[in-house]
Structures are given as C-alpha cells and as structure tokens.
VEXVO-879126 format. One record per residue: residue in three letters; chain; y, x, z of N, C-alpha, C, O in turn. Coordinates in nm, 2 decimals. Example, Ala and Ser with C-alpha at 12.3 -4.5 7.8 and 13.67 -1.06 7.14 Angstrom:
{node "ALA","A",{-0.57,1.32,0.78},{-0.45,1.23,0.78},{-0.33,1.32,0.78},{-0.33,1.42,0.85}}
{node "SER","A",{-0.22,1.28,0.71},{-0.11,1.37,0.71},{0.00,1.29,0.79},{0.11,1.34,0.80}}
end
This chain:
{node "MET","A",{-14.45,-3.25,-10.63},{-14.51,-3.27,-10.76},{-14.43,-3.19,-10.87},{-14.50,-3.12,-10.95}}
{node "LEU","A",{-14.30,-3.18,-10.86},{-14.22,-3.11,-10.96},{-14.25,-2.96,-10.95},{-14.25,-2.89,-11.05}}
{node "GLU","A",{-14.27,-2.91,-10.82},{-14.30,-2.77,-10.81},{-14.44,-2.73,-10.87},{-14.45,-2.63,-10.92}}
{node "LYS","A",{-14.53,-2.82,-10.85},{-14.66,-2.80,-10.91},{-14.66,-2.79,-11.06},{-14.72,-2.70,-11.13}}
{node "VAL","A",{-14.58,-2.88,-11.12},{-14.57,-2.88,-11.27},{-14.50,-2.75,-11.32},{-14.54,-2.69,-11.41}}
{node "SER","A",{-14.39,-2.71,-11.24},{-14.32,-2.58,-11.28},{-14.42,-2.46,-11.26},{-14.42,-2.37,-11.35}}
{node "LYS","A",{-14.50,-2.46,-11.16},{-14.59,-2.35,-11.14},{-14.70,-2.35,-11.25},{-14.73,-2.25,-11.30}}
{node "ILE","A",{-14.75,-2.47,-11.29},{-14.85,-2.48,-11.40},{-14.79,-2.43,-11.53},{-14.85,-2.36,-11.61}}
{node "PHE","A",{-14.66,-2.47,-11.55},{-14.59,-2.43,-11.67},{-14.58,-2.28,-11.68},{-14.60,-2.22,-11.78}}
{node "GLY","A",{-14.54,-2.22,-11.57},{-14.52,-2.07,-11.56},{-14.66,-2.00,-11.58},{-14.66,-1.90,-11.65}}
{node "ILE","A",{-14.76,-2.05,-11.51},{-14.89,-1.98,-11.53},{-14.95,-2.00,-11.67},{-15.00,-1.90,-11.72}}
{node "THR","A",{-14.93,-2.11,-11.73},{-14.97,-2.13,-11.87},{-14.90,-2.03,-11.96},{-14.96,-1.98,-12.05}}
{node "LEU","A",{-14.77,-2.01,-11.94},{-14.70,-1.92,-12.02},{-14.75,-1.78,-12.01},{-14.77,-1.71,-12.11}}
{node "LEU","A",{-14.78,-1.74,-11.88},{-14.83,-1.60,-11.86},{-14.97,-1.58,-11.92},{-15.00,-1.48,-11.98}}
{node "VAL","A",{-15.05,-1.68,-11.91},{-15.19,-1.68,-11.97},{-15.18,-1.67,-12.12},{-15.26,-1.59,-12.18}}
{node "LEU","A",{-15.09,-1.75,-12.18},{-15.08,-1.75,-12.32},{-15.03,-1.61,-12.37},{-15.09,-1.56,-12.47}}
{node "VAL","A",{-14.93,-1.55,-12.31},{-14.89,-1.42,-12.35},{-15.00,-1.32,-12.33},{-15.01,-1.23,-12.41}}
{node "ALA","A",{-15.07,-1.33,-12.22},{-15.18,-1.23,-12.19},{-15.29,-1.24,-12.30},{-15.34,-1.14,-12.35}}
{node "LEU","A",{-15.32,-1.36,-12.34},{-15.43,-1.38,-12.44},{-15.39,-1.33,-12.58},{-15.46,-1.26,-12.64}}
{node "VAL","A",{-15.26,-1.35,-12.61},{-15.22,-1.30,-12.74},{-15.21,-1.15,-12.74},{-15.25,-1.09,-12.84}}
{node "THR","A",{-15.16,-1.09,-12.63},{-15.15,-0.95,-12.62},{-15.29,-0.89,-12.62},{-15.32,-0.79,-12.69}}
{node "LEU","A",{-15.39,-0.94,-12.55},{-15.52,-0.89,-12.54},{-15.59,-0.90,-12.68},{-15.66,-0.81,-12.72}}
{node "HIS","A",{-15.57,-1.01,-12.75},{-15.62,-1.02,-12.88},{-15.57,-0.91,-12.97},{-15.65,-0.85,-13.05}}
{node "PHE","A",{-15.44,-0.89,-12.97},{-15.38,-0.78,-13.05},{-15.44,-0.65,-13.02},{-15.48,-0.58,-13.11}}
{node "PHE","A",{-15.45,-0.61,-12.89},{-15.50,-0.48,-12.86},{-15.65,-0.46,-12.88},{-15.70,-0.36,-12.92}}
{node "ILE","A",{-15.73,-0.57,-12.85},{-15.87,-0.55,-12.87},{-15.92,-0.56,-13.01},{-15.99,-0.47,-13.06}}
{node "PHE","A",{-15.88,-0.66,-13.08},{-15.93,-0.68,-13.22},{-15.85,-0.61,-13.32},{-15.91,-0.54,-13.41}}
{node "ASP","A",{-15.72,-0.62,-13.32},{-15.64,-0.56,-13.42},{-15.64,-0.40,-13.42},{-15.65,-0.34,-13.52}}
{node "LEU","A",{-15.63,-0.34,-13.30},{-15.62,-0.20,-13.29},{-15.76,-0.14,-13.32},{-15.77,-0.03,-13.37}}
{node "GLY","A",{-15.87,-0.21,-13.29},{-16.00,-0.17,-13.33},{-16.02,-0.16,-13.48},{-16.08,-0.07,-13.53}}
{node "ALA","A",{-15.96,-0.26,-13.55},{-15.96,-0.26,-13.69},{-15.88,-0.14,-13.75},{-15.92,-0.09,-13.85}}
{node "LEU","A",{-15.77,-0.11,-13.68},{-15.69,0.01,-13.73},{-15.77,0.14,-13.72},{-15.77,0.22,-13.82}}
{node "GLU","A",{-15.84,0.16,-13.61},{-15.93,0.28,-13.60},{-16.03,0.28,-13.71},{-16.06,0.39,-13.77}}
{node "THR","A",{-16.09,0.17,-13.74},{-16.19,0.16,-13.85},{-16.13,0.20,-13.98},{-16.19,0.27,-14.06}}
{node "GLN","A",{-16.01,0.15,-14.01},{-15.94,0.17,-14.14},{-15.91,0.32,-14.15},{-15.92,0.38,-14.26}}
{node "ILE","A",{-15.86,0.38,-14.04},{-15.83,0.52,-14.04},{-15.95,0.61,-14.06},{-15.95,0.71,-14.14}}
{node "ALA","A",{-16.06,0.57,-14.00},{-16.19,0.65,-14.01},{-16.24,0.64,-14.15},{-16.30,0.74,-14.20}}
{node "GLU","A",{-16.21,0.53,-14.23},{-16.26,0.52,-14.36},{-16.19,0.62,-14.46},{-16.24,0.65,-14.57}}
{node "THR","A",{-16.07,0.67,-14.42},{-16.00,0.76,-14.51},{-16.04,0.90,-14.48},{-15.98,0.99,-14.55}}
{node "ALA","A",{-16.13,0.93,-14.39},{-16.16,1.07,-14.36},{-16.21,1.15,-14.48},{-16.18,1.27,-14.49}}
{node "ASP","A",{-16.29,1.09,-14.56},{-16.36,1.17,-14.67},{-16.28,1.16,-14.80},{-16.33,1.21,-14.90}}
{node "LEU","A",{-16.17,1.10,-14.81},{-16.09,1.08,-14.93},{-16.01,1.21,-14.96},{-15.98,1.29,-14.87}}
{node "PRO","A",{-15.99,1.24,-15.09},{-15.90,1.35,-15.13},{-15.76,1.33,-15.07},{-15.72,1.22,-15.03}}
{node "SER","A",{-15.68,1.44,-15.05},{-15.56,1.43,-14.98},{-15.46,1.34,-15.04},{-15.39,1.27,-14.97}}
{node "ASP","A",{-15.44,1.34,-15.18},{-15.34,1.25,-15.24},{-15.38,1.10,-15.22},{-15.30,1.02,-15.20}}
{node "LEU","A",{-15.51,1.07,-15.24},{-15.56,0.94,-15.22},{-15.55,0.89,-15.07},{-15.53,0.78,-15.04}}
{node "LYS","A",{-15.58,0.99,-14.99},{-15.57,0.96,-14.84},{-15.43,0.93,-14.80},{-15.41,0.84,-14.72}}
{node "ALA","A",{-15.33,1.00,-14.86},{-15.19,0.98,-14.82},{-15.15,0.84,-14.87},{-15.08,0.77,-14.80}}
{node "PHE","A",{-15.20,0.80,-14.99},{-15.17,0.67,-15.04},{-15.23,0.56,-14.95},{-15.17,0.46,-14.92}}
{node "LYS","A",{-15.36,0.58,-14.92},{-15.43,0.48,-14.83},{-15.36,0.47,-14.69},{-15.35,0.36,-14.64}}
{node "MET","A",{-15.32,0.59,-14.64},{-15.25,0.58,-14.51},{-15.12,0.51,-14.51},{-15.08,0.44,-14.42}}
{node "GLN","A",{-15.05,0.53,-14.63},{-14.92,0.46,-14.64},{-14.95,0.31,-14.65},{-14.87,0.23,-14.60}}
{node "GLU","A",{-15.05,0.27,-14.73},{-15.09,0.13,-14.74},{-15.13,0.07,-14.60},{-15.09,-0.04,-14.57}}
{node "ILE","A",{-15.20,0.14,-14.52},{-15.24,0.10,-14.39},{-15.11,0.08,-14.30},{-15.10,-0.02,-14.23}}
{node "GLY","A",{-15.02,0.18,-14.31},{-14.90,0.17,-14.23},{-14.81,0.05,-14.27},{-14.76,-0.02,-14.18}}
{node "ILE","A",{-14.80,0.02,-14.40},{-14.73,-0.10,-14.44},{-14.79,-0.23,-14.39},{-14.72,-0.32,-14.34}}
{node "ASN","A",{-14.92,-0.23,-14.41},{-14.99,-0.35,-14.36},{-14.98,-0.37,-14.21},{-14.96,-0.48,-14.16}}
{node "TRP","A",{-14.99,-0.26,-14.13},{-14.97,-0.27,-13.99},{-14.83,-0.30,-13.95},{-14.81,-0.37,-13.85}}
{node "GLY","A",{-14.73,-0.25,-14.02},{-14.60,-0.29,-14.00},{-14.58,-0.44,-14.01},{-14.51,-0.50,-13.92}}
{node "ALA","A",{-14.64,-0.50,-14.11},{-14.63,-0.64,-14.13},{-14.71,-0.72,-14.02},{-14.66,-0.82,-13.97}}
{node "THR","A",{-14.82,-0.66,-13.97},{-14.90,-0.72,-13.86},{-14.82,-0.72,-13.74},{-14.81,-0.83,-13.66}}
{node "ILE","A",{-14.75,-0.61,-13.71},{-14.67,-0.60,-13.58},{-14.55,-0.70,-13.59},{-14.51,-0.76,-13.49}}
{node "LEU","A",{-14.49,-0.70,-13.71},{-14.38,-0.80,-13.73},{-14.42,-0.94,-13.71},{-14.35,-1.02,-13.64}}
{node "TYR","A",{-14.54,-0.98,-13.76},{-14.59,-1.12,-13.74},{-14.62,-1.14,-13.60},{-14.59,-1.25,-13.55}}
{node "PHE","A",{-14.67,-1.04,-13.53},{-14.70,-1.06,-13.39},{-14.57,-1.08,-13.31},{-14.57,-1.16,-13.22}}
{node "ALA","A",{-14.47,-1.00,-13.34},{-14.34,-1.02,-13.28},{-14.28,-1.16,-13.31},{-14.22,-1.22,-13.22}}
{node "ILE","A",{-14.30,-1.21,-13.43},{-14.25,-1.34,-13.47},{-14.32,-1.45,-13.39},{-14.25,-1.54,-13.34}}
{node "VAL","A",{-14.45,-1.43,-13.37},{-14.53,-1.53,-13.29},{-14.48,-1.53,-13.15},{-14.46,-1.64,-13.09}}
{node "LEU","A",{-14.46,-1.41,-13.09},{-14.42,-1.40,-12.95},{-14.28,-1.46,-12.94},{-14.25,-1.53,-12.84}}
{node "PHE","A",{-14.19,-1.43,-13.03},{-14.06,-1.49,-13.03},{-14.06,-1.64,-13.03},{-13.99,-1.71,-12.96}}
{node "ALA","A",{-14.14,-1.69,-13.13},{-14.15,-1.84,-13.14},{-14.20,-1.90,-13.01},{-14.15,-2.00,-12.97}}
{node "LEU","A",{-14.30,-1.84,-12.95},{-14.36,-1.89,-12.83},{-14.25,-1.89,-12.72},{-14.24,-1.98,-12.64}}
{node "ALA","A",{-14.18,-1.78,-12.71},{-14.07,-1.77,-12.61},{-13.96,-1.87,-12.63},{-13.92,-1.93,-12.54}}
{node "ALA","A",{-13.93,-1.90,-12.76},{-13.83,-2.00,-12.79},{-13.88,-2.14,-12.75},{-13.80,-2.22,-12.70}}
{node "ILE","A",{-14.00,-2.17,-12.78},{-14.06,-2.30,-12.75},{-14.06,-2.32,-12.60},{-14.02,-2.43,-12.55}}
{node "PHE","A",{-14.10,-2.22,-12.52},{-14.11,-2.23,-12.38},{-13.97,-2.24,-12.32},{-13.94,-2.30,-12.22}}
{node "LEU","A",{-13.87,-2.16,-12.38},{-13.73,-2.17,-12.33},{-13.67,-2.31,-12.35},{-13.62,-2.36,-12.25}}
{node "VAL","A",{-13.69,-2.37,-12.46},{-13.64,-2.50,-12.49},{-13.71,-2.60,-12.40},{-13.65,-2.69,-12.34}}
{node "GLY","A",{-13.84,-2.58,-12.38},{-13.92,-2.67,-12.29},{-13.87,-2.66,-12.15},{-13.86,-2.76,-12.08}}
{node "ALA","A",{-13.84,-2.54,-12.10},{-13.79,-2.52,-11.97},{-13.66,-2.58,-11.95},{-13.63,-2.64,-11.84}}
{node "LEU","A",{-13.57,-2.57,-12.05},{-13.44,-2.62,-12.04},{-13.44,-2.78,-12.03},{-13.38,-2.84,-11.95}}
{node "ILE","A",{-13.53,-2.83,-12.12},{-13.54,-2.98,-12.12},{-13.60,-3.03,-11.99},{-13.55,-3.13,-11.93}}
{node "TRP","A",{-13.70,-2.95,-11.94},{-13.76,-2.99,-11.81},{-13.65,-2.98,-11.70},{-13.65,-3.07,-11.61}}
{node "GLN","A",{-13.57,-2.88,-11.69},{-13.47,-2.87,-11.59},{-13.36,-2.99,-11.60},{-13.32,-3.04,-11.50}}
{node "VAL","A",{-13.33,-3.02,-11.72},{-13.23,-3.13,-11.74},{-13.30,-3.26,-11.69},{-13.23,-3.34,-11.61}}
{node "VAL","A",{-13.42,-3.29,-11.73},{-13.49,-3.41,-11.68},{-13.51,-3.41,-11.53},{-13.49,-3.51,-11.46}}
{node "ARG","A",{-13.54,-3.29,-11.48},{-13.56,-3.28,-11.33},{-13.43,-3.31,-11.26},{-13.43,-3.37,-11.15}}
{node "THR","A",{-13.32,-3.25,-11.31},{-13.19,-3.27,-11.24},{-13.15,-3.42,-11.24},{-13.10,-3.47,-11.15}}
{node "ILE","A",{-13.17,-3.48,-11.36},{-13.14,-3.62,-11.37},{-13.22,-3.71,-11.28},{-13.17,-3.80,-11.22}}
{node "ILE","A",{-13.35,-3.68,-11.26},{-13.44,-3.75,-11.17},{-13.40,-3.73,-11.03},{-13.39,-3.83,-10.95}}
{node "ASP","A",{-13.37,-3.60,-10.99},{-13.34,-3.57,-10.85},{-13.20,-3.62,-10.81},{-13.19,-3.68,-10.70}}
{node "ASP","A",{-13.10,-3.61,-10.90},{-12.97,-3.65,-10.86},{-12.90,-3.73,-10.97},{-12.85,-3.67,-11.07}}
{node "LYS","A",{-12.91,-3.86,-10.96},{-12.87,-3.95,-11.07},{-12.72,-3.94,-11.09},{-12.67,-3.98,-11.20}}
{node "SER","A",{-12.64,-3.89,-10.99},{-12.50,-3.88,-11.01},{-12.46,-3.77,-11.11},{-12.35,-3.77,-11.16}}
{node "LYS","A",{-12.55,-3.68,-11.13},{-12.52,-3.57,-11.23},{-12.55,-3.61,-11.37},{-12.52,-3.53,-11.46}}
{node "ALA","A",{-12.62,-3.72,-11.39},{-12.66,-3.76,-11.52},{-12.55,-3.77,-11.62},{-12.56,-3.72,-11.74}}
{node "PRO","A",{-12.44,-3.84,-11.59},{-12.33,-3.85,-11.69},{-12.27,-3.71,-11.73},{-12.24,-3.69,-11.85}}
{node "VAL","A",{-12.26,-3.62,-11.64},{-12.20,-3.49,-11.67},{-12.30,-3.41,-11.76},{-12.26,-3.35,-11.86}}
{node "ILE","A",{-12.43,-3.42,-11.73},{-12.53,-3.35,-11.82},{-12.53,-3.41,-11.96},{-12.53,-3.34,-12.06}}
{node "LEU","A",{-12.53,-3.54,-11.97},{-12.53,-3.61,-12.10},{-12.40,-3.58,-12.18},{-12.41,-3.56,-12.30}}
{node "ILE","A",{-12.28,-3.57,-12.11},{-12.16,-3.54,-12.18},{-12.17,-3.39,-12.23},{-12.12,-3.36,-12.34}}
{node "THR","A",{-12.22,-3.31,-12.15},{-12.23,-3.17,-12.19},{-12.32,-3.15,-12.31},{-12.29,-3.08,-12.40}}
{node "LEU","A",{-12.44,-3.22,-12.31},{-12.53,-3.22,-12.42},{-12.46,-3.28,-12.55},{-12.48,-3.22,-12.66}}
{node "ALA","A",{-12.38,-3.38,-12.53},{-12.31,-3.44,-12.64},{-12.21,-3.35,-12.70},{-12.19,-3.34,-12.82}}
{node "VAL","A",{-12.14,-3.27,-12.61},{-12.04,-3.18,-12.66},{-12.11,-3.06,-12.74},{-12.06,-3.02,-12.84}}
{node "ILE","A",{-12.22,-3.02,-12.69},{-12.30,-2.91,-12.76},{-12.34,-2.96,-12.89},{-12.33,-2.89,-12.99}}
{node "VAL","A",{-12.40,-3.08,-12.90},{-12.45,-3.13,-13.03},{-12.33,-3.16,-13.12},{-12.33,-3.13,-13.24}}
{node "GLY","A",{-12.21,-3.20,-13.06},{-12.09,-3.22,-13.14},{-12.04,-3.09,-13.20},{-12.00,-3.08,-13.32}}
{node "ILE","A",{-12.04,-2.98,-13.13},{-12.00,-2.85,-13.18},{-12.09,-2.80,-13.29},{-12.04,-2.76,-13.39}}
{node "VAL","A",{-12.22,-2.82,-13.27},{-12.32,-2.78,-13.38},{-12.29,-2.86,-13.50},{-12.29,-2.81,-13.61}}
{node "LEU","A",{-12.28,-2.99,-13.49},{-12.26,-3.08,-13.61},{-12.13,-3.05,-13.67},{-12.12,-3.05,-13.80}}
{node "LEU","A",{-12.02,-3.03,-13.59},{-11.89,-2.99,-13.65},{-11.90,-2.86,-13.73},{-11.85,-2.85,-13.84}}
{node "CYS","A",{-11.97,-2.76,-13.68},{-11.98,-2.63,-13.75},{-12.06,-2.65,-13.87},{-12.03,-2.59,-13.97}}
{node "TYR","A",{-12.17,-2.73,-13.87},{-12.25,-2.75,-13.99},{-12.18,-2.83,-14.10},{-12.19,-2.78,-14.21}}
{node "PHE","A",{-12.12,-2.94,-14.06},{-12.06,-3.02,-14.17},{-11.92,-2.99,-14.21},{-11.88,-3.02,-14.32}}
{node "VAL","A",{-11.84,-2.92,-14.12},{-11.70,-2.90,-14.15},{-11.68,-2.75,-14.19},{-11.62,-2.72,-14.29}}
{node "PHE","A",{-11.73,-2.66,-14.10},{-11.69,-2.52,-14.12},{-11.79,-2.44,-14.21},{-11.74,-2.35,-14.29}}
{node "ALA","A",{-11.92,-2.47,-14.21},{-12.01,-2.39,-14.28},{-12.00,-2.41,-14.43},{-11.97,-2.52,-14.48}}
{node "SER","A",{-12.02,-2.30,-14.51},{-12.02,-2.31,-14.65},{-12.15,-2.28,-14.71},{-12.23,-2.20,-14.66}}
{node "SER","A",{-12.18,-2.34,-14.82},{-12.31,-2.32,-14.89},{-12.29,-2.22,-15.00},{-12.38,-2.21,-15.09}}
{node "GLU","A",{-12.18,-2.16,-15.01},{-12.15,-2.06,-15.12},{-12.23,-1.93,-15.09},{-12.22,-1.88,-14.98}}
{node "VAL","A",{-12.31,-1.89,-15.19},{-12.39,-1.77,-15.17},{-12.30,-1.65,-15.20},{-12.24,-1.63,-15.31}}
{node "PRO","A",{-12.28,-1.56,-15.10},{-12.19,-1.44,-15.12},{-12.26,-1.33,-15.20},{-12.38,-1.33,-15.21}}
{node "PHE","A",{-12.18,-1.25,-15.26},{-12.23,-1.14,-15.34},{-12.20,-1.01,-15.25},{-12.09,-0.99,-15.21}}
{node "PHE","A",{-12.30,-0.93,-15.23},{-12.29,-0.81,-15.15},{-12.39,-0.71,-15.21},{-12.47,-0.74,-15.29}}
{node "LEU","A",{-12.37,-0.59,-15.17},{-12.46,-0.48,-15.21},{-12.60,-0.51,-15.17},{-12.63,-0.52,-15.05}}
{node "GLY","A",{-12.69,-0.52,-15.26},{-12.83,-0.55,-15.23},{-12.86,-0.69,-15.24},{-12.98,-0.73,-15.22}}
{node "SER","A",{-12.77,-0.78,-15.27},{-12.79,-0.92,-15.28},{-12.89,-0.96,-15.39},{-12.95,-1.07,-15.39}}
{node "ASP","A",{-12.90,-0.88,-15.49},{-12.99,-0.91,-15.60},{-13.13,-0.88,-15.56},{-13.22,-0.93,-15.63}}
{node "LYS","A",{-13.16,-0.81,-15.45},{-13.29,-0.78,-15.41},{-13.36,-0.89,-15.32},{-13.48,-0.89,-15.30}}
{node "ILE","A",{-13.27,-0.97,-15.26},{-13.32,-1.07,-15.17},{-13.28,-1.21,-15.22},{-13.18,-1.22,-15.30}}
{node "GLU","A",{-13.35,-1.31,-15.19},{-13.32,-1.45,-15.23},{-13.25,-1.52,-15.12},{-13.31,-1.55,-15.01}}
{node "VAL","A",{-13.13,-1.55,-15.14},{-13.04,-1.62,-15.05},{-13.00,-1.75,-15.11},{-12.94,-1.75,-15.22}}
{node "THR","A",{-13.04,-1.86,-15.04},{-13.00,-1.99,-15.10},{-12.88,-2.04,-15.03},{-12.83,-1.99,-14.93}}
{node "GLY","A",{-12.82,-2.15,-15.08},{-12.70,-2.21,-15.02},{-12.73,-2.27,-14.88},{-12.64,-2.26,-14.80}}
{node "GLU","A",{-12.85,-2.32,-14.86},{-12.88,-2.38,-14.73},{-12.90,-2.27,-14.63},{-12.86,-2.28,-14.51}}
{node "THR","A",{-12.95,-2.15,-14.67},{-12.96,-2.04,-14.58},{-12.82,-1.99,-14.54},{-12.80,-1.97,-14.42}}
{node "CYS","A",{-12.73,-1.98,-14.63},{-12.60,-1.94,-14.60},{-12.53,-2.04,-14.51},{-12.46,-2.01,-14.41}}
{node "ARG","A",{-12.55,-2.17,-14.53},{-12.49,-2.28,-14.45},{-12.55,-2.27,-14.30},{-12.47,-2.28,-14.21}}
{node "LEU","A",{-12.68,-2.24,-14.29},{-12.73,-2.23,-14.15},{-12.68,-2.10,-14.08},{-12.65,-2.11,-13.96}}
{node "ILE","A",{-12.67,-1.99,-14.15},{-12.62,-1.87,-14.09},{-12.47,-1.89,-14.05},{-12.43,-1.85,-13.94}}
{node "ASP","A",{-12.39,-1.96,-14.14},{-12.25,-1.99,-14.11},{-12.24,-2.08,-13.98},{-12.16,-2.05,-13.90}}
{node "THR","A",{-12.33,-2.18,-13.98},{-12.33,-2.27,-13.86},{-12.36,-2.19,-13.73},{-12.29,-2.21,-13.63}}
{node "GLY","A",{-12.46,-2.10,-13.74},{-12.49,-2.02,-13.62},{-12.38,-1.93,-13.58},{-12.35,-1.92,-13.46}}
{node "LEU","A",{-12.31,-1.87,-13.67},{-12.20,-1.78,-13.64},{-12.08,-1.86,-13.58},{-12.02,-1.82,-13.49}}
{node "TYR","A",{-12.05,-1.97,-13.65},{-11.93,-2.05,-13.60},{-11.96,-2.11,-13.46},{-11.87,-2.12,-13.37}}
{node "VAL","A",{-12.09,-2.15,-13.43},{-12.12,-2.20,-13.30},{-12.10,-2.08,-13.20},{-12.05,-2.11,-13.09}}
{node "LEU","A",{-12.15,-1.96,-13.24},{-12.13,-1.85,-13.15},{-11.98,-1.82,-13.12},{-11.95,-1.80,-13.01}}
{node "TYR","A",{-11.90,-1.82,-13.23},{-11.76,-1.80,-13.21},{-11.69,-1.90,-13.12},{-11.62,-1.87,-13.03}}
{node "ILE","A",{-11.72,-2.03,-13.14},{-11.66,-2.13,-13.06},{-11.71,-2.12,-12.92},{-11.62,-2.14,-12.83}}
{node "THR","A",{-11.83,-2.11,-12.89},{-11.88,-2.10,-12.75},{-11.83,-1.97,-12.68},{-11.80,-1.97,-12.56}}
{node "PHE","A",{-11.81,-1.86,-12.76},{-11.76,-1.74,-12.70},{-11.61,-1.77,-12.66},{-11.56,-1.73,-12.55}}
{node "GLY","A",{-11.54,-1.83,-12.75},{-11.40,-1.86,-12.72},{-11.38,-1.96,-12.60},{-11.29,-1.94,-12.52}}
{node "LEU","A",{-11.47,-2.06,-12.60},{-11.47,-2.15,-12.48},{-11.50,-2.08,-12.35},{-11.44,-2.11,-12.25}}
{node "THR","A",{-11.59,-1.99,-12.36},{-11.63,-1.91,-12.24},{-11.51,-1.83,-12.19},{-11.48,-1.82,-12.07}}
{node "ILE","A",{-11.44,-1.76,-12.28},{-11.32,-1.68,-12.24},{-11.21,-1.78,-12.19},{-11.15,-1.74,-12.08}}
{node "CYS","A",{-11.19,-1.89,-12.25},{-11.09,-1.99,-12.20},{-11.13,-2.04,-12.06},{-11.04,-2.05,-11.97}}
{node "ALA","A",{-11.26,-2.06,-12.03},{-11.30,-2.11,-11.90},{-11.29,-2.00,-11.80},{-11.25,-2.03,-11.68}}
{node "ALA","A",{-11.31,-1.87,-11.83},{-11.29,-1.76,-11.74},{-11.15,-1.75,-11.70},{-11.11,-1.73,-11.59}}
{node "ILE","A",{-11.06,-1.75,-11.80},{-10.91,-1.74,-11.78},{-10.87,-1.86,-11.69},{-10.79,-1.84,-11.60}}
{node "TYR","A",{-10.91,-1.98,-11.72},{-10.87,-2.10,-11.64},{-10.92,-2.09,-11.50},{-10.84,-2.12,-11.41}}
{node "SER","A",{-11.04,-2.04,-11.48},{-11.09,-2.03,-11.34},{-11.01,-1.93,-11.26},{-10.99,-1.94,-11.14}}
{node "GLU","A",{-10.96,-1.82,-11.33},{-10.88,-1.72,-11.26},{-10.74,-1.77,-11.23},{-10.69,-1.75,-11.12}}
{node "ILE","A",{-10.69,-1.84,-11.32},{-10.55,-1.90,-11.30},{-10.55,-2.01,-11.20},{-10.46,-2.03,-11.12}}
{node "ALA","A",{-10.66,-2.09,-11.20},{-10.67,-2.20,-11.11},{-10.68,-2.16,-10.96},{-10.64,-2.23,-10.87}}
{node "LYS","A",{-10.72,-2.03,-10.94},{-10.72,-1.98,-10.80},{-10.58,-1.96,-10.74},{-10.56,-1.97,-10.62}}
{node "PHE","A",{-10.48,-1.94,-10.83},{-10.35,-1.92,-10.78},{-10.28,-2.05,-10.74},{-10.20,-2.05,-10.65}}
{node "TRP","A",{-10.33,-2.16,-10.79},{-10.27,-2.29,-10.76},{-10.33,-2.35,-10.63},{-10.27,-2.45,-10.58}}
{node "LYS","A",{-10.43,-2.30,-10.59},{-10.50,-2.35,-10.47},{-10.44,-2.31,-10.34},{-10.48,-2.35,-10.23}}
end
C-alpha cells in the first residue's frame, strides 16, 4: 500500500512538472514569436524600445515560471518529508520518540532564532533606498541565517564527535 502511494506521488509530481513545462513552451513561446514578428515593420529606434520592453516582460515571465516551479518543488519536498516521517512511525513505532524529539529540537532552534537572536532593525546599506525592506523581512532573514549557522555548527560538531568516538571503541 505504501509503495503504491509513493509511486502515485512521484508520478503526480512528474506529470505536474511536465504540464507546466509544456504550457510554457507551447503557449508562452508562441506568444513571444508573435510579439517579435509585430516589430518587423517598426522604425529602428522604436523597434529597439519595443524589443527591450519584450525582453523585460519575458524576464519577468521566466522569473515567475521559476518561482512557481520552486514553490511546487518546496511543497512536494515538505510533503515527501512528512510522508516519510509518518511512514517510519507507522512501520516502526520504536522510532517514534526519536523522530518526535528531533522535530521538537528543530522547531525549538527555529523559535529560538526567531524570538531571541533575530532583529527587526532595518539595516542601511548601499542601495537600500531603492528597495522596501520591512522589520519583519529583516527578522525572517535573520532567523534563516541563524538557523543555518546553528545547524552548520551542529553538523561540524557531530562530524568531529563521530570521528573521535571511533578511537574509544
């Protein structure tokens, strides 16, 4: 049963990515050719301006396409992780406390970073007047960076411990 669900999940992901990619190549690139063809009879200075406008719009389209694919990948990654946790707990109930403690430590690290370490002070830097940065955005960025630093440090400590523990065996 679990293997069937995993297989359906994987096939659904592949079909979804294929549909989004096909939509982009069939509909959006056809529209690009039409837009470029419309500029053929324009004077050179107007044509350059129109081509620049088309390029900017297509840059935004490709960026939105990448954002959608990233969001889908993130959703499926989180779904797959949750599925594996549930599957492991169902298959081997003795691993449930370890998994729940691990999840609690991860949530604790994120909460600690958000409430204790992160700052909502908006920094001043070159170009900061051109973008809108709020205190909440700064706090979320700080949280992400501190979580990265802490997990990186814990990873290094775990690697050192595993190498030192080999000498005591």
